[in-house]
All heavy atoms as an XYZ file, in Angstrom:
1017
protein
N      77.986    120.084     91.137
C      77.662    119.324     89.949
C      77.063    117.983     90.368
O      77.539    117.343     91.288
C      78.940    119.105     89.135
C      78.726    118.287     87.907
S      80.189    118.242     86.864
C      80.895    116.700     87.354
N      76.053    117.548     89.661
C      75.435    116.254     89.920
C      75.478    115.455     88.623
O      74.998    115.897     87.594
C      73.974    116.406     90.394
C      73.343    115.049     90.599
C      73.910    117.225     91.667
N      76.086    114.282     88.673
C      76.189    113.408     87.513
C      75.538    112.085     87.883
O      75.991    111.405     88.800
C      77.666    113.183     87.123
C      77.778    112.222     85.970
C      78.342    114.496     86.797
N      74.479    111.728     87.159
C      73.785    110.462     87.412
C      73.517    110.249     88.899
O      73.759    109.182     89.445
C      74.584    109.286     86.856
C      74.619    109.278     85.333
O      73.681    109.811     84.724
O      75.573    108.747     84.770
N      73.066    111.289     89.585
C      72.740    111.172     90.997
C      73.938    111.276     91.922
O      73.805    111.182     93.135
N      75.137    111.459     91.369
C      76.339    111.585     92.184
C      76.671    113.063     92.370
O      77.009    113.745     91.418
C      77.528    110.881     91.517
C      77.434    109.378     91.352
C      78.620    108.859     90.556
C      77.376    108.695     92.697
N      76.575    113.530     93.596
C      76.956    114.908     93.870
C      78.468    114.977     94.031
O      79.142    113.959     94.207
C      76.302    115.405     95.174
O      76.814    114.627     96.262
C      74.780    115.294     95.114
N      79.010    116.190     93.979
C      80.445    116.369     94.211
C      80.850    115.796     95.563
O      81.897    115.165     95.690
C      80.827    117.848     94.146
C      80.909    118.368     92.725
O      81.082    117.554     91.801
O      80.813    119.596     92.541
N      80.010    116.000     96.565
C      80.310    115.493     97.909
C      80.391    113.963     97.917
O      81.294    113.380     98.519
C      79.238    115.967     98.890
C      79.518    115.592    100.326
C      78.435    116.091    101.271
O      77.702    117.034    100.921
O      78.337    115.518    102.361
N      79.473    113.313     97.225
C      79.478    111.846     97.147
C      80.733    111.350     96.441
O      81.394    110.422     96.900
C      78.224    111.345     96.395
O      77.064    111.814     97.073
C      78.193    109.835     96.304
N      81.064    111.978     95.326
C      82.251    111.585     94.566
C      83.510    111.822     95.405
O      84.418    110.982     95.421
C      82.317    112.340     93.218
C      83.631    112.087     92.503
C      81.148    111.924     92.327
N      83.562    112.939     96.118
C      84.711    113.211     96.992
C      84.881    112.117     98.040
O      85.989    111.643     98.280
C      84.564    114.567     97.695
C      84.742    115.743     96.753
O      85.217    115.543     95.613
O      84.394    116.869     97.171
N      83.779    111.699     98.659
C      83.856    110.636     99.675
C      84.310    109.317     99.051
O      85.122    108.585     99.628
C      82.505    110.454    100.364
C      82.246    111.465    101.456
C      81.081    111.051    102.348
N      79.876    110.721    101.614
C      78.866    111.568    101.404
N      78.904    112.789    101.880
N      77.803    111.177    100.730
N      83.791    109.002     97.863
C      84.190    107.770     97.184
C      85.687    107.743     96.917
O      86.383    106.775     97.251
C      83.442    107.620     95.853
C      82.012    107.137     95.890
C      81.349    107.318     94.526
C      81.950    105.690     96.321
N      86.193    108.818     96.319
C      87.603    108.814     95.942
C      88.529    108.966     97.141
O      89.637    108.427     97.141
C      87.885    109.844     94.859
C      87.287    109.431     93.537
C      86.398    110.250     92.883
C      87.581    108.200     92.976
C      85.829    109.854     91.688
C      87.017    107.794     91.779
C      86.138    108.634     91.138
N      88.080    109.661     98.172
C      88.868    109.726     99.407
C      88.997    108.317     99.992
O      90.090    107.898    100.390
C      88.221    110.670    100.428
C      88.849    110.586    101.779
N      90.091    111.117    102.051
C      88.426    110.012    102.924
C      90.397    110.867    103.318
N      89.401    110.203    103.867
N      87.905    107.593    100.020
C      87.925    106.233    100.568
C      88.805    105.318     99.715
O      89.555    104.497    100.251
C      86.508    105.681    100.662
N      88.746    105.460     98.407
C      89.505    104.593     97.510
C      90.976    104.988     97.402
O      91.784    104.225     96.856
C      88.871    104.596     96.114
C      87.490    103.960     96.026
C      86.865    104.238     94.665
C      87.567    102.471     96.303
N      91.337    106.142     97.936
C      92.712    106.631     97.827
C      93.686    105.892     98.731
O      94.892    106.037     98.584
C      92.758    108.132     98.134
N      93.188    105.090     99.645
C      94.048    104.406    100.607
C      94.141    102.910    100.282
O      93.119    102.245    100.079
C      93.478    104.596    102.016
C      94.380    103.994    103.061
O      95.327    104.684    103.489
O      94.142    102.825    103.437
N      95.364    102.392    100.252
C      95.590    100.986     99.898
C      94.920    100.023    100.880
O      94.394     98.988    100.467
C      97.086    100.701     99.811
N      94.949    100.344    102.168
C      94.315     99.469    103.156
C      92.814     99.395    102.915
O      92.218     98.310    102.952
C      94.592     99.958    104.594
O      96.005     99.952    104.805
C      93.908     99.087    105.627
N      92.190    100.521    102.631
C      90.748    100.512    102.389
C      90.399     99.739    101.123
O      89.413     98.999    101.081
C      90.213    101.942    102.352
C      90.252    102.597    103.727
C      89.491    103.874    103.792
N      90.122    104.992    103.135
C      90.884    105.891    103.741
N      91.127    105.816    105.031
N      91.395    106.898    103.062
N      91.229     99.883    100.083
C      90.977     99.101     98.864
C      91.122     97.611     99.148
O      90.355     96.795     98.645
C      91.911     99.540     97.731
C      91.602    100.929     97.194
C      92.385    101.242     95.930
N      93.815    101.078     96.070
C      94.658    102.020     96.500
N      94.197    103.207     96.843
N      95.957    101.778     96.571
N      92.087     97.257     99.992
C      92.269     95.849    100.349
C      91.068     95.337    101.153
O      90.620     94.207    100.940
C      93.568     95.661    101.137
C      93.894     94.198    101.326
O      94.066     93.491    100.303
O      93.955     93.754    102.489
N      90.555     96.150    102.047
C      89.353     95.760    102.810
C      88.198     95.490    101.848
O      87.479     94.494    101.991
C      88.988     96.832    103.858
C      90.023     96.840    104.984
C      87.578     96.602    104.414
C      89.900     98.015    105.946
N      88.038     96.351    100.852
C      86.976     96.126     99.854
C      87.156     94.789     99.155
O      86.198     94.025     98.981
C      86.968     97.246     98.813
C      86.418     98.585     99.246
C      86.614     99.615     98.145
C      84.965     98.474     99.630
N      88.392     94.486     98.741
C      88.659     93.216     98.051
C      88.356     92.020     98.956
O      87.770     91.041     98.523
C      90.116     93.164     97.587
C      90.388     93.944     96.321
C      91.777     93.678     95.775
N      92.836     94.244     96.599
C      93.290     95.485     96.497
N      92.778     96.295     95.600
N      94.247     95.921     97.276
N      88.751     92.116    100.214
C      88.542     91.001    101.142
C      87.053     90.763    101.416
O      86.643     89.635    101.659
C      89.247     91.263    102.465
C      90.742     91.151    102.382
C      91.377     91.583    103.709
N      92.803     91.621    103.609
C      93.610     90.590    103.870
N      93.098     89.444    104.266
N      94.909     90.714    103.744
N      86.272     91.822    101.383
C      84.851     91.707    101.758
C      83.931     91.463    100.568
O      82.718     91.404    100.732
C      84.428     92.954    102.529
S      85.287     93.126    104.101
N      84.488     91.325     99.376
C      83.672     91.043     98.195
C      83.153     89.613     98.259
O      81.972     89.354     98.039
C      84.474     91.260     96.890
C      83.767     90.648     95.694
C      84.702     92.734     96.646
N      84.030     88.674     98.562
C      83.656     87.254     98.553
C      82.677     86.909     99.656
O      81.698     86.225     99.443
C      84.911     86.397     98.670
C      85.764     86.457     97.433
C      86.990     85.565     97.569
N      88.124     86.251     96.964
C      89.057     86.890     97.636
N      89.050     86.922     98.931
N      90.026     87.491     97.004
N      82.998     87.362    100.865
C      82.115     87.080    101.996
C      82.294     88.170    103.034
O      83.332     88.828    103.089
C      82.437     85.716    102.607
O      83.739     85.729    103.157
N      81.292     88.361    103.840
C      81.376     89.364    104.886
C      82.362     88.946    105.967
O      82.466     87.769    106.313
N      83.098     89.905    106.458
C      84.047     89.670    107.537
C      83.760     90.645    108.665
O      83.385     91.795    108.414
C      85.483     89.863    107.053
C      85.979     88.928    105.954
C      87.341     89.373    105.454
C      86.041     87.503    106.470
N      83.980     90.211    109.879
C      83.834     91.125    111.012
C      85.056     92.046    111.050
O      86.114     91.716    110.493
C      83.745     90.336    112.324
O      84.992     89.697    112.581
N      84.913     93.171    111.711
C      86.024     94.115    111.825
C      87.173     93.456    112.582
O      88.344     93.630    112.217
C      85.586     95.437    112.491
C      86.763     96.374    112.665
C      84.498     96.108    111.660
N      86.861     92.675    113.599
C      87.940     92.018    114.348
C      88.681     91.015    113.451
O      89.907     90.901    113.524
C      87.426     91.358    115.614
O      86.361     90.500    115.336
N      87.968     90.330    112.591
C      88.617     89.405    111.645
C      89.470     90.180    110.646
O      90.588     89.766    110.310
C      87.546     88.585    110.935
C      88.060     87.598    109.939
C      88.724     86.431    110.658
N      89.320     85.523    109.706
C      88.870     84.306    109.474
N      87.848     83.839    110.147
N      89.460     83.555    108.587
N      88.958     91.310    110.160
C      89.741     92.157    109.261
C      91.008     92.652    109.951
O      92.081     92.672    109.352
C      88.915     93.363    108.794
C      87.876     93.108    107.721
C      86.945     94.300    107.585
C      88.551     92.794    106.399
N      90.879     93.063    111.203
C      92.012     93.625    111.940
C      93.162     92.633    112.063
O      94.328     93.042    112.138
C      91.558     94.097    113.317
N      92.872     91.340    112.056
C      93.917     90.322    112.136
C      94.856     90.358    110.936
O      96.001     89.934    111.024
C      93.293     88.924    112.240
C      92.537     88.673    113.513
C      91.761     87.360    113.491
O      91.855     86.607    112.489
O      91.048     87.100    114.482
N      94.377     90.884    109.817
C      95.149     90.873    108.573
C      96.102     92.061    108.425
O      96.905     92.082    107.491
C      94.199     90.848    107.382
N      96.020     93.026    109.325
C      96.797     94.258    109.152
C      97.682     94.530    110.363
O      97.291     94.263    111.498
C      95.850     95.450    108.923
C      94.964     95.243    107.723
C      93.629     94.887    107.888
C      95.468     95.364    106.435
C      92.816     94.676    106.782
C      94.660     95.158    105.335
C      93.332     94.811    105.514
O      92.538     94.587    104.425
N      98.849     95.114    110.113
C      99.762     95.450    111.217
C      99.386     96.785    111.865
O     100.183     97.725    111.909
C     101.131     95.532    110.524
C     100.803     96.016    109.145
C      99.462     95.381    108.809
N      98.147     96.865    112.310
C      97.656     98.092    112.958
C      96.624     97.686    113.993
O      96.174     96.537    114.027
C      97.068     99.064    111.930
C      95.869     98.539    111.155
S      95.240     99.661    109.881
C      96.456     99.475    108.605
N      96.240     98.635    114.779
C      95.285     98.343    115.857
C      93.874     98.106    115.310
O      93.545     98.502    114.188
C      95.252     99.511    116.845
O      94.665    100.640    116.223
N      93.067     97.472    116.150
C      91.661     97.273    115.832
C      91.001     98.624    115.563
O      90.228     98.772    114.618
C      90.960     96.553    117.001
C      89.476     96.452    116.825
C      88.915     95.410    116.103
C      88.631     97.404    117.387
C      87.544     95.317    115.938
C      87.256     97.317    117.217
C      86.713     96.268    116.484
N      91.318     99.631    116.395
C      90.718    100.964    116.241
C      91.069    101.588    114.886
O      90.225    102.240    114.258
C      91.169    101.881    117.379
N      92.292    101.368    114.434
C      92.690    101.910    113.131
C      91.913    101.248    112.000
O      91.448    101.924    111.072
C      94.195    101.737    112.927
N      91.745     99.937    112.090
C      90.958     99.229    111.067
C      89.508     99.695    111.124
O      88.875     99.915    110.083
C      91.074     97.693    111.249
C      90.128     96.960    110.294
C      92.508     97.240    111.022
N      88.985     99.873    112.319
C      87.609    100.359    112.482
C      87.442    101.728    111.816
O      86.421    101.985    111.178
C      87.234    100.440    113.965
C      85.840    100.979    114.215
C      84.742    100.114    113.608
O      84.782     98.892    113.672
N      83.763    100.752    113.007
N      88.444    102.594    111.930
C      88.381    103.913    111.272
C      88.329    103.756    109.759
O      87.576    104.466    109.077
C      89.565    104.776    111.690
C      89.439    105.311    113.091
C      90.610    106.194    113.442
C      90.504    106.676    114.883
N      91.616    107.550    115.237
N      89.142    102.836    109.213
C      89.102    102.590    107.766
C      87.713    102.100    107.343
O      87.168    102.550    106.329
C      90.158    101.556    107.361
C      91.551    102.085    107.312
N      91.947    103.074    106.442
C      92.652    101.741    108.027
C      93.225    103.325    106.605
N      93.680    102.528    107.578
N      87.146    101.209    108.119
C      85.813    100.676    107.824
C      84.776    101.801    107.873
O      83.885    101.876    107.016
C      85.461     99.518    108.788
C      83.982     99.152    108.688
C      86.329     98.304    108.504
N      84.917    102.706    108.832
C      83.984    103.836    108.947
C      84.061    104.732    107.712
O      83.030    105.173    107.189
C      84.282    104.642    110.225
O      84.106    103.777    111.348
C      83.370    105.843    110.355
N      85.280    105.003    107.220
C      85.439    105.822    106.005
C      84.759    105.135    104.820
O      84.044    105.776    104.037
C      86.937    106.094    105.713
C      87.132    106.731    104.342
C      87.543    106.974    106.802
N      84.969    103.839    104.698
C      84.338    103.081    103.606
C      82.809    103.088    103.724
O      82.099    103.214    102.725
C      84.855    101.645    103.593
C      86.312    101.469    103.171
C      86.807    100.072    103.518
C      86.478    101.759    101.687
N      82.332    102.979    104.950
C      80.884    102.967    105.183
C      80.278    104.331    104.855
O      79.224    104.411    104.212
C      80.597    102.576    106.625
C      79.145    102.305    106.907
C      78.919    101.743    108.306
O      79.741    102.005    109.210
O      77.917    101.052    108.476
N      80.924    105.400    105.266
C      80.421    106.755    104.960
C      80.396    107.024    103.461
O      79.553    107.768    102.975
C      81.263    107.807    105.666
C      80.983    107.892    107.126
C      81.730    109.032    107.773
N      81.478    109.041    109.201
C      82.354    109.427    110.107
N      83.541    109.864    109.750
N      82.047    109.395    111.378
N      81.348    106.422    102.750
C      81.390    106.579    101.289
C      80.372    105.678    100.600
O      80.177    105.785     99.393
C      82.797    106.275    100.782
N      79.740    104.795    101.374
C      78.753    103.889    100.797
C      79.367    102.704    100.078
O      78.688    102.003     99.339
N      80.664    102.468    100.282
C      81.338    101.371     99.597
C      81.143    100.031    100.293
O      81.340     98.985     99.683
C      82.838    101.678     99.460
C      83.148    102.791     98.458
C      84.543    103.330     98.672
C      82.975    102.281     97.035
N      80.790    100.072    101.571
C      80.515     98.835    102.305
C      79.224     98.988    103.098
O      78.761    100.103    103.351
C      81.664     98.455    103.273
C      81.853     99.552    104.312
C      82.945     98.148    102.529
C      82.574     99.083    105.544
N      78.679     97.866    103.468
C      77.538     97.835    104.387
C      77.890     96.874    105.511
O      78.751     96.002    105.348
C      76.251     97.358    103.684
O      76.481     96.057    103.141
C      75.827     98.316    102.582
N      77.239     97.059    106.632
C      77.408     96.133    107.753
C      76.077     95.435    107.976
O      75.030     96.078    107.987
C      77.810     96.886    109.020
C      79.213     97.423    108.992
C      79.514     98.105    110.327
C      80.859     98.740    110.342
N      81.069     99.509    111.580
N      76.152     94.113    108.152
C      74.947     93.321    108.407
C      75.162     92.494    109.662
O      76.246     91.950    109.870
C      74.666     92.390    107.232
C      74.369     93.135    105.957
C      74.010     92.163    104.838
N      74.017     92.889    103.579
C      74.609     92.458    102.481
N      75.240     91.324    102.464
N      74.552     93.181    101.387
N      74.125     92.400    110.427
C      74.187     91.592    111.664
C      74.080     90.117    111.354
O      73.271     89.680    110.546
C      73.029     91.962    112.584
C      73.381     93.041    113.530
C      72.804     92.718    114.906
N      73.082     93.803    115.813
C      74.245     93.973    116.436
N      75.222     93.133    116.245
N      74.422     94.979    117.253
N      74.939     89.359    112.010
C      74.835     87.906    111.994
C      75.129     87.442    113.419
O      76.279     87.449    113.855
C      75.821     87.268    111.025
C      75.570     85.751    110.907
C      76.499     85.076    109.959
N      77.812     84.961    110.616
C      78.915     84.571    110.009
N      78.902     84.291    108.730
N      80.042     84.479    110.665
N      74.087     87.184    114.125
C      74.247     86.854    115.543
C      74.747     88.070    116.294
O      74.191     89.151    116.186
N      75.835     87.891    117.007
C      76.415     89.004    117.766
C      77.393     89.821    116.939
O      77.850     90.873    117.373
C      77.120     88.447    118.996
C      76.130     87.842    119.981
C      76.786     87.170    121.133
N      77.833     88.009    121.736
C      78.549     87.651    122.767
N      78.363     86.475    123.328
N      79.458     88.451    123.273
N      77.728     89.336    115.754
C      78.709     90.021    114.913
C      78.030     90.928    113.902
O      76.906     90.685    113.490
C      79.547     88.998    114.134
C      80.479     88.181    114.959
C      81.305     87.261    114.074
O      80.701     86.536    113.254
O      82.524     87.279    114.209
N      78.773     91.946    113.524
C      78.364     92.773    112.387
C      79.386     92.539    111.299
O      80.567     92.836    111.475
C      78.322     94.238    112.788
C      77.171     94.483    113.780
C      76.883     95.914    113.951
N      76.403     96.448    112.679
C      76.105     97.712    112.477
N      76.237     98.577    113.457
N      75.676     98.130    111.322
N      78.928     91.989    110.190
C      79.827     91.643    109.103
C      79.885     92.760    108.068
O      78.869     93.371    107.734
C      79.385     90.342    108.441
C      79.322     89.130    109.357
C      78.886     87.905    108.566
C      80.645     88.891    110.049
N      81.081     92.989    107.562
C      81.335     94.029    106.567
C      81.242     93.389    105.186
O      81.894     92.382    104.913
C      82.746     94.637    106.785
C      83.063     95.649    105.709
C      82.855     95.249    108.173
N      80.423     93.979    104.312
C      80.250     93.505    102.934
C      80.515     94.659    101.978
O      80.051     95.777    102.199
C      78.812     93.020    102.691
C      78.441     91.820    103.485
N      78.630     90.549    103.028
C      77.895     91.704    104.722
C      78.206     89.691    103.932
N      77.764     90.368    104.973
N      81.234     94.369    100.903
C      81.437     95.374     99.852
C      80.127     95.557     99.094
O      79.447     94.587     98.771
C      82.540     94.916     98.885
O      83.754     94.783     99.620
C      82.746     95.916     97.757
N      79.795     96.816     98.816
C      78.596     97.120     98.033
C      79.014     97.317     96.575
O      79.590     98.341     96.229
C      77.925     98.387     98.565
C      76.676     98.762     97.790
O      76.341     98.072     96.805
O      76.038     99.756     98.157
N      78.762     96.319     95.720
C      79.176     96.435     94.317
C      78.553     97.636     93.610
O      79.147     98.205     92.702
C      78.714     95.131     93.671
C      78.265     94.248     94.766
C      78.072     95.076     95.982
N      77.362     98.023     94.029
C      76.722     99.192     93.419
C      77.516    100.465     93.662
O      77.612    101.321     92.785
N      78.106    100.586     94.839
C      78.906    101.773     95.146
C      80.192    101.782     94.333
O      80.629    102.835     93.855
C      79.227    101.826     96.635
N      80.785    100.623     94.152
C      81.982    100.533     93.324
C      81.627    100.919     91.892
O      82.381    101.626     91.214
C      82.602     99.119     93.407
C      83.775     98.976     92.456
C      83.033     98.809     94.841
N      80.457    100.522     91.441
C      79.997    100.893     90.105
C      79.792    102.412     90.001
O      80.085    103.008     88.978
C      78.707    100.146     89.758
C      78.320    100.331     88.315
O      79.183    100.089     87.435
O      77.166    100.725     88.054
N      79.302    103.041     91.075
C      79.132    104.504     91.062
C      80.477    105.203     90.917
O      80.588    106.221     90.225
C      78.397    104.961     92.310
C      76.918    104.576     92.305
C      76.132    105.226     93.436
N      76.529    104.793     94.762
C      76.112    103.670     95.364
N      75.282    102.860     94.744
N      76.517    103.370     96.582
N      81.505    104.669     91.563
C      82.850    105.248     91.417
C      83.318    105.108     89.971
O      83.897    106.037     89.401
C      83.825    104.571     92.374
N      83.029    103.963     89.377
C      83.386    103.745     87.969
C      82.641    104.722     87.067
O      83.199    105.261     86.104
C      83.078    102.302     87.572
C      83.662    101.891     86.231
C      83.470    100.412     85.966
N      82.119     99.956     86.221
C      81.134     99.999     85.314
N      81.348    100.496     84.128
N      79.938     99.552     85.619
N      81.369    104.978     87.370
C      80.586    105.945     86.596
C      81.209    107.342     86.682
O      81.291    108.049     85.684
C      79.156    106.025     87.111
C      78.273    104.882     86.730
C      76.897    105.027     87.376
O      76.725    105.705     88.381
N      75.909    104.365     86.800
N      81.621    107.719     87.879
C      82.232    109.040     88.059
C      83.515    109.147     87.247
O      83.765    110.171     86.601
C      82.507    109.299     89.540
N      84.321    108.098     87.250
C      85.533    108.096     86.437
C      85.188    108.135     84.952
O      85.869    108.796     84.165
C      86.384    106.863     86.742
C      87.184    106.907     88.021
C      87.852    105.561     88.270
C      88.209    108.014     87.985
N      84.140    107.422     84.576
C      83.703    107.430     83.182
C      83.294    108.821     82.721
O      83.592    109.224     81.594
N      82.612    109.562     83.599
C      82.223    110.935     83.263
C      83.454    111.826     83.073
O      83.501    112.635     82.155
C      81.319    111.513     84.348
C      79.951    110.885     84.405
C      79.138    111.144     83.150
O      79.256    112.241     82.563
O      78.376    110.251     82.759
N      84.444    111.652     83.934
C      85.688    112.422     83.789
C      86.400    112.050     82.498
O      86.894    112.920     81.776
C      86.616    112.167     84.981
C      86.200    112.775     86.305
C      87.106    112.269     87.427
C      86.252    114.290     86.237
N      86.435    110.770     82.190
C      87.078    110.321     80.959
C      86.377    110.910     79.740
O      87.027    111.396     78.806
C      87.068    108.796     80.885
C      87.699    108.284     79.599
C      87.567    106.792     79.426
O      86.760    106.162     80.128
O      88.280    106.254     78.552
N      85.057    110.891     79.746
C      84.293    111.431     78.623
C      84.592    112.917     78.425
O      84.810    113.375     77.297
C      82.782    111.218     78.852
O      82.529    109.812     78.944
C      81.950    111.810     77.735
N      84.625    113.663     79.528
C      84.910    115.101     79.442
C      86.314    115.348     78.884
O      86.502    116.199     78.007
C      84.757    115.746     80.819
N      87.300    114.602     79.360
C      88.675    114.801     78.896
C      88.850    114.355     77.453
O      89.547    115.008     76.677
C      89.671    114.096     79.811
C      89.976    114.951     80.998
C      89.503    114.804     82.262
C      90.765    116.135     81.009
N      89.957    115.815     83.063
C      90.738    116.646     82.327
C      91.483    116.822     80.045
C      91.411    117.802     82.697
C      92.165    117.979     80.414
C      92.122    118.455     81.717
N      88.211    113.266     77.071
C      88.317    112.825     75.672
C      87.706    113.864     74.729
O      88.231    114.118     73.648
C      87.654    111.474     75.480
C      88.467    110.327     76.017
C      87.843    108.975     75.659
N      88.554    107.900     76.280
C      89.632    107.307     75.751
N      90.100    107.722     74.605
N      90.221    106.320     76.386
N      86.605    114.486     75.143
C      85.986    115.527     74.323
C      86.930    116.718     74.178
O      87.060    117.282     73.082
C      84.658    115.964     74.945
N      87.607    117.072     75.254
C      88.564    118.190     75.189
C      89.733    117.858     74.265
O      90.164    118.686     73.462
C      89.085    118.528     76.575
C      88.066    119.213     77.426
C      88.589    119.521     78.797
N      87.524    120.128     79.593
C      87.572    120.270     80.884
N      88.631    119.891     81.561
N      86.563    120.819     81.525
N      90.263    116.657     74.386
C      91.378    116.243     73.534
C      90.927    116.207     72.080
O      91.660    116.659     71.185
C      91.935    114.877     73.995
C      92.899    114.301     72.961
C      92.619    115.011     75.347
N      89.739    115.717     71.810
C      89.220    115.683     70.439
C      89.089    117.094     69.869
O      89.428    117.331     68.710
C      87.870    114.964     70.377
C      87.990    113.465     70.598
O      89.129    112.932     70.536
O      86.949    112.821     70.850
N      88.601    118.034     70.704
C      88.477    119.430     70.234
C      89.849    120.016     69.931
O      90.039    120.693     68.921
C      87.743    120.281     71.259
C      86.235    120.043     71.271
C      85.478    121.105     72.060
N      85.894    121.236     73.439
C      85.408    120.530     74.467
N      84.468    119.631     74.254
N      85.838    120.725     75.688
N      90.826    119.747     70.814
C      92.180    120.260     70.569
C      92.772    119.638     69.310
O      93.398    120.328     68.504
C      93.083    119.980     71.767
C      92.806    120.884     72.948
S      94.031    120.748     74.263
C      93.720    119.099     74.870
N      92.563    118.358     69.114
C      93.070    117.682     67.916
C      92.454    118.288     66.661
O      93.138    118.489     65.663
C      92.763    116.187     67.977
O      93.457    115.582     69.031
N      91.158    118.573     66.728
C      90.482    119.201     65.597
C      91.032    120.577     65.292
O      91.249    120.934     64.134
N      91.290    121.355     66.334
C      91.865    122.683     66.141
C      93.256    122.598     65.534
O      93.610    123.365     64.637
C      91.916    123.444     67.462
C      90.576    123.884     68.038
C      90.759    124.428     69.454
C      89.923    124.927     67.143
N      94.056    121.674     66.000
C      95.412    121.513     65.466
C      95.385    121.030     64.022
O      96.200    121.446     63.207
C      96.217    120.548     66.341
C      96.573    121.075     67.726
C      97.206    119.970     68.560
C      97.503    122.273     67.630
N      94.451    120.160     63.682
C      94.351    119.656     62.318
C      93.912    120.756     61.358
O      94.329    120.775     60.198
C      93.370    118.493     62.256
N      93.097    121.695     61.831
C      92.604    122.790     60.988
C      93.603    123.930     60.868
O      93.490    124.758     59.984
C      91.294    123.347     61.547
C      90.150    122.348     61.453
O      90.279    121.376     60.678
O      89.139    122.536     62.158
N      94.584    123.989     61.761
C      95.553    125.085     61.793
C      96.697    124.781     60.832
O      97.423    123.805     61.005
C      96.089    125.242     63.217
C      97.024    126.430     63.358
O      97.105    127.239     62.408
O      97.675    126.540     64.409
N      96.892    125.629     59.804
C      97.976    125.370     58.855
C      99.351    125.666     59.451
O     100.363    125.360     58.845
C      97.662    126.306     57.693
C      96.901    127.426     58.303
C      96.124    126.808     59.448
N      99.398    126.264     60.611
C     100.679    126.596     61.230
C     101.144    127.968     60.805
O     100.503    128.649     60.005
N     102.291    128.400     61.309
C     102.782    129.742     60.964
C     103.231    129.791     59.508
O     103.707    128.809     58.950
C     103.959    129.950     61.911
C     104.378    128.582     62.339
C     103.153    127.717     62.253
N     103.045    130.960     58.874
C     103.468    131.174     57.491
C     104.985    131.330     57.503
O     105.518    132.240     58.127
C     102.789    132.427     56.940
C     103.130    132.656     55.478
O     103.681    131.730     54.847
O     102.832    133.754     54.976
N     105.708    130.448     56.815
C     107.166    130.513     56.866
C     107.737    131.712     56.123
O     108.893    132.053     56.300
C     107.608    129.208     56.212
C     106.472    128.781     55.359
C     105.240    129.341     56.012
N     106.978    132.397     55.303
C     107.467    133.565     54.578
C     108.163    133.152     53.288
O     108.521    131.993     53.105
N     108.384    134.093     52.406
C     108.929    133.772     51.080
C     110.393    133.351     51.118
O     110.865    132.693     50.220
C     108.751    135.063     50.285
C     108.658    136.134     51.312
C     108.062    135.494     52.534
N     111.130    133.742     52.153
C     112.557    133.461     52.150
C     112.908    132.179     52.895
O     114.059    131.766     52.880
C     113.309    134.640     52.748
C     113.112    135.881     51.908
C     113.805    137.083     52.476
O     114.678    136.906     53.339
O     113.461    138.182     52.070
N     111.965    131.564     53.535
C     112.266    130.347     54.275
C     112.602    129.226     53.321
O     111.942    129.023     52.314
C     111.078    129.942     55.145
N     113.685    128.550     53.568
C     114.052    127.398     52.766
C     114.730    127.742     51.458
O     114.996    126.885     50.654
N     115.055    129.026     51.183
C     115.682    129.371     49.901
C     117.143    128.967     49.870
O     117.709    128.814     48.798
C     115.530    130.868     49.610
O     116.295    131.613     50.554
N     117.768    128.841     51.033
C     119.148    128.382     51.074
C     120.150    129.492     50.861
O     121.337    129.277     50.984
N     119.724    130.692     50.440
C     120.655    131.803     50.215
C     121.014    132.443     51.538
O     120.168    132.653     52.377
C     120.031    132.878     49.307
C     119.803    132.359     47.897
O     120.504    131.401     47.516
O     118.935    132.918     47.196
N     122.285    132.776     51.678
C     122.723    133.491     52.865
C     122.944    134.930     52.479
O     123.600    135.218     51.491
C     124.023    132.898     53.411
C     123.856    131.516     53.976
C     125.155    131.072     54.564
C     125.014    129.672     55.126
N     126.251    129.200     55.702
N     122.371    135.803     53.283
C     122.581    137.214     53.035
C     123.904    137.621     53.653
O     124.286    137.119     54.696
C     121.454    138.036     53.649
C     120.134    137.825     52.947
C     119.065    138.728     53.512
O     119.394    139.783     54.077
O     117.901    138.359     53.383
N     124.604    138.511     52.993
C     125.852    139.019     53.551
C     125.695    140.498     53.800
O     124.894    141.171     53.163
C     127.034    138.786     52.596
O     126.757    139.434     51.358
C     127.253    137.302     52.387
N     126.458    140.973     54.728
C     126.436    142.406     55.009
C     127.748    142.984     54.540
O     128.723    142.274     54.285
C     126.264    142.672     56.507
O     127.301    142.015     57.211
C     124.915    142.174     56.995
N     127.801    144.306     54.407
C     129.009    144.961     53.952
C     130.176    144.625     54.850
O     130.025    144.547     56.055
C     128.825    146.476     53.959
C     128.137    146.971     52.736
C     128.089    148.480     52.739
O     129.139    149.104     52.883
O     126.978    148.988     52.612
N     131.313    144.386     54.253
C     132.522    144.130     55.007
C     132.684    142.679     55.418
O     133.705    142.322     55.989
N     131.754    141.818     55.059
C     131.891    140.414     55.410
C     132.432    139.649     54.213
O     132.103    139.935     53.081
C     130.520    139.806     55.756
C     130.346    139.529     57.198
C     129.029    138.809     57.435
O     128.159    138.772     56.593
N     128.911    138.246     58.627
N     133.270    138.669     54.489
C     133.795    137.818     53.413
C     132.736    136.797     53.027
O     132.004    136.331     53.843
C     135.050    137.070     53.879
C     136.205    138.019     54.122
O     136.229    139.080     53.463
O     137.063    137.682     54.965
N     132.756    136.483     51.736
C     131.819    135.474     51.258
C     132.412    134.137     51.345
O     133.327    133.655     51.093
C     131.405    135.761     49.822
C     130.504    136.938     49.792
C     129.971    137.084     48.400
N     129.085    138.208     48.408
C     128.114    138.352     47.590
N     127.898    137.466     46.690
N     127.359    139.386     47.633
C-alpha cells in the first residue's frame, strides 16, 4: 500500500524507529540544534556504539540527517520525516473512524431482536403439579 508517497516499508521503518524511547529522545535533543554522536552518547548510560546504532536506525528511517561541520558530523532531526509519520497515523485514524462510523450506523439502523408477544407480560406459566 502507498499512502501519500509512503510505502509500507517506509512506514514500517518510521514506526520501528519511533518505537524506542532512546531514539525518540535523540530526536527531541536534535530538534533545537545538531549534536555529534559522541555528544549524544554522553547523555545515555550506554556505549558510543549503542548510541551510533540508534542513530543509524533513525537515519535509515529518514528521521534524522547528518551534516558535516568541520571534522564532526552533526545529527539533525528532519521535521519533514516526523510529519510523514504523523500523516501515516492520520491515515490509520481516518480508516478506523470510517469503520466505527459504519458500525455505529449499522447499530442505529438495527431495531434489535424481536422480544416476542410474551416478553414483559409479567405472567408466570405453571406446569401441572406445581403450586401457585
